[in-house]
C-alpha positions as CSV (number, residue, x, y, z in Angstrom):
1,X,150.6,72.2,111.2
2,X,147.2,72.7,109.7
3,X,144.3,71.4,111.5
4,X,141.9,69.7,108.9
5,X,138.6,71.9,108.1
6,X,135.9,70.2,109.9
7,X,132.2,71.5,110.8
8,X,131.4,72.7,113.9
9,X,129.3,69.9,115.8
10,X,127.8,73.0,118.1
11,X,125.6,74.4,115.1
12,X,122.3,73.0,113.2
13,X,123.8,72.2,109.7
14,X,120.8,75.2,108.4
15,X,121.3,77.5,110.9
16,X,123.0,80.4,108.5
17,X,127.0,80.7,108.7
18,X,128.4,84.3,110.3
19,X,128.9,87.2,108.1
20,X,131.6,88.9,109.8
21,X,133.8,87.1,112.7
22,X,133.1,90.0,114.9
23,X,129.8,88.9,116.4
24,X,127.7,90.3,113.8
25,X,125.5,87.3,112.6
26,X,123.2,86.9,109.6
27,X,120.7,86.7,111.8
28,X,121.4,90.0,113.2
29,X,121.9,91.3,110.0
30,X,118.7,90.0,108.8
31,X,117.1,91.5,111.3
32,X,118.4,95.0,111.4
33,X,117.6,94.6,107.2
34,X,113.5,94.1,107.7
35,X,113.2,96.8,110.2
36,X,115.1,98.8,107.9
37,X,113.3,97.6,104.7
38,X,110.0,97.6,107.4
39,X,110.3,101.5,108.0
40,X,111.2,102.5,104.3
41,X,107.7,102.5,103.3
42,X,107.2,105.9,105.5
43,X,109.7,107.2,102.5
44,X,106.0,107.1,100.7
45,X,104.7,110.2,103.0
46,X,106.7,112.3,100.2
47,X,104.2,111.2,97.0
48,X,101.5,111.0,99.3
49,X,101.7,114.2,100.7
50,X,102.9,115.6,96.7
51,X,99.5,114.0,95.6
52,X,97.3,115.8,98.3
53,X,98.9,119.1,98.0
54,X,98.4,118.8,94.2
55,X,94.8,118.1,94.1
56,X,94.3,120.8,96.8
57,X,95.6,123.3,94.6
58,X,93.7,121.7,91.5
59,X,90.7,122.5,93.4
60,X,91.3,125.6,94.4
61,X,92.7,127.1,91.5
62,X,89.7,125.3,89.7
63,X,87.1,126.8,91.9
64,X,88.8,130.1,91.7
65,X,88.7,129.9,87.8
66,X,84.7,128.6,88.1
67,X,84.0,132.0,90.0
68,X,85.6,134.0,87.7
69,X,83.7,132.2,84.9
70,X,80.5,132.9,86.6
71,X,81.3,136.9,87.4
72,X,82.0,136.8,83.9
73,X,79.1,135.7,83.0
74,X,76.7,137.8,85.4
75,X,78.9,140.8,84.2
76,X,78.3,140.1,80.2
77,X,74.3,140.6,81.4
78,X,74.4,139.3,77.7
79,X,72.1,136.1,77.2
80,X,73.1,134.7,73.5
81,X,73.5,131.5,71.8
82,X,77.3,132.2,71.5
83,X,77.4,133.7,75.9
84,X,76.0,130.0,76.7
85,X,78.0,128.2,74.9
86,X,80.7,130.1,76.3
87,X,79.7,129.5,79.5
88,X,78.8,125.8,79.3
89,X,82.3,125.1,78.0
90,X,83.8,127.0,81.1
91,X,81.6,124.6,83.0
92,X,82.7,121.9,81.4
93,X,86.6,122.1,81.2
94,X,86.1,123.0,85.2
95,X,84.5,119.6,85.1
96,X,87.4,118.1,83.4
97,X,89.7,119.6,86.1
98,X,87.9,118.8,89.1
99,X,87.7,115.2,87.8
100,X,91.4,115.4,87.2
101,X,91.9,116.5,91.0
102,X,89.6,113.6,92.2
103,X,91.8,111.4,90.5
104,X,94.7,113.1,92.1
105,X,93.6,113.1,95.4
106,X,92.6,109.4,95.0
107,X,96.2,108.4,94.2
108,X,96.7,109.9,97.5
109,X,94.8,107.9,99.6
110,X,95.5,105.2,98.2
111,X,98.8,105.5,98.5
112,X,98.0,106.1,102.4
113,X,96.1,103.2,102.7
114,X,98.5,100.9,100.8
115,X,102.1,101.8,102.7
116,X,100.7,103.8,106.1
117,X,97.4,102.8,107.4
118,X,95.1,100.1,105.7
119,X,92.8,100.8,108.6
120,X,91.4,104.5,106.8
121,X,88.2,104.5,107.3
122,X,87.0,105.0,103.6
123,X,83.5,104.2,101.2
124,X,84.3,101.0,99.9
125,X,84.5,102.0,96.2
126,X,87.4,103.6,97.4
127,X,89.2,100.6,99.5
128,X,92.6,100.3,97.7
129,X,94.0,96.8,99.7
130,X,97.1,96.3,97.0
131,X,98.1,98.3,93.8
132,X,95.6,96.4,91.1
133,X,92.7,98.1,93.2
134,X,94.5,101.6,93.2
135,X,95.0,101.4,89.4
136,X,91.2,100.2,89.1
137,X,90.3,103.9,91.0
138,X,92.2,105.1,89.0
139,X,91.5,104.2,85.5
140,X,88.0,104.6,86.4
141,X,88.5,108.5,86.6
142,X,90.5,108.5,83.6
143,X,87.5,107.4,81.9
144,X,85.4,110.1,83.3
145,X,87.8,112.6,82.1
146,X,87.7,111.1,78.6
147,X,84.1,111.3,78.5
148,X,84.1,115.0,79.9
149,X,86.7,115.9,77.6
150,X,84.6,114.7,74.6
151,X,81.9,116.3,76.2
152,X,83.5,119.6,76.1
153,X,84.3,119.3,72.0
154,X,81.3,118.5,70.9
155,X,79.9,121.4,73.1
156,X,82.7,123.7,71.4
157,X,82.3,122.2,68.1
158,X,81.6,124.6,65.2
159,X,81.1,122.2,62.6
160,X,84.2,122.5,61.1
161,X,86.4,120.0,61.1
162,X,86.6,116.3,62.0
163,X,84.9,115.3,65.7
164,X,83.8,111.9,64.7
165,X,87.7,110.3,64.1
166,X,88.0,112.1,68.0
167,X,85.4,110.5,68.9
168,X,86.2,107.0,67.4
169,X,89.8,107.3,69.2
170,X,88.5,108.4,72.3
171,X,86.1,105.2,72.1
172,X,88.7,103.0,71.3
173,X,90.8,104.0,74.5
174,X,87.7,104.1,77.0
175,X,86.9,100.7,75.3
176,X,90.3,99.7,76.5
177,X,90.5,100.8,79.5
178,X,87.1,99.4,80.2
179,X,88.3,95.9,79.5
180,X,91.1,96.4,81.7
181,X,88.5,97.4,84.4
182,X,86.6,94.6,83.2
183,X,89.5,92.0,83.6
184,X,90.9,93.5,87.1
185,X,87.5,93.1,88.8
186,X,86.9,89.4,87.5
187,X,89.9,88.9,89.2
188,X,89.6,90.1,92.4
189,X,86.1,88.3,92.9
């Protein structure tokens, strides 16, 4: 004889039902899933270490390249308009790579403070409370990199080619990034 299906009275109506009858309840499974997801944030150590090492590698590589530029300039012992221009272009290119390394470093620090330790002592401008802050810091550095790119092209410009269209297109990109920064900062305040 089959007994009618009735709701057990010893459990409140809003309590979760057991997942499986072996004794593992939804609460136990949920707690285990919460612990797993909470500790999974440490998987972000991979991009944190990767971006940090990338930034350090870029800085060291460009420092070596910059020292070679200095060595070549002093070995030539010839001061002419062309050699000074080449030296200036080399310096500007080094600044460009350094700015990219700084952007990668900011990403590394930002990811660390977002996922691992939000109490990291940082300057006010580098504090990252959410992903929007990290994007804002990155966009600020990208604007500087684009400005240096245009400066490099201006210094290396030999009079041929259309540099005005290049400048206008960069200005439009910088204007779009600046608009993003203004909107992003107004949401924060």
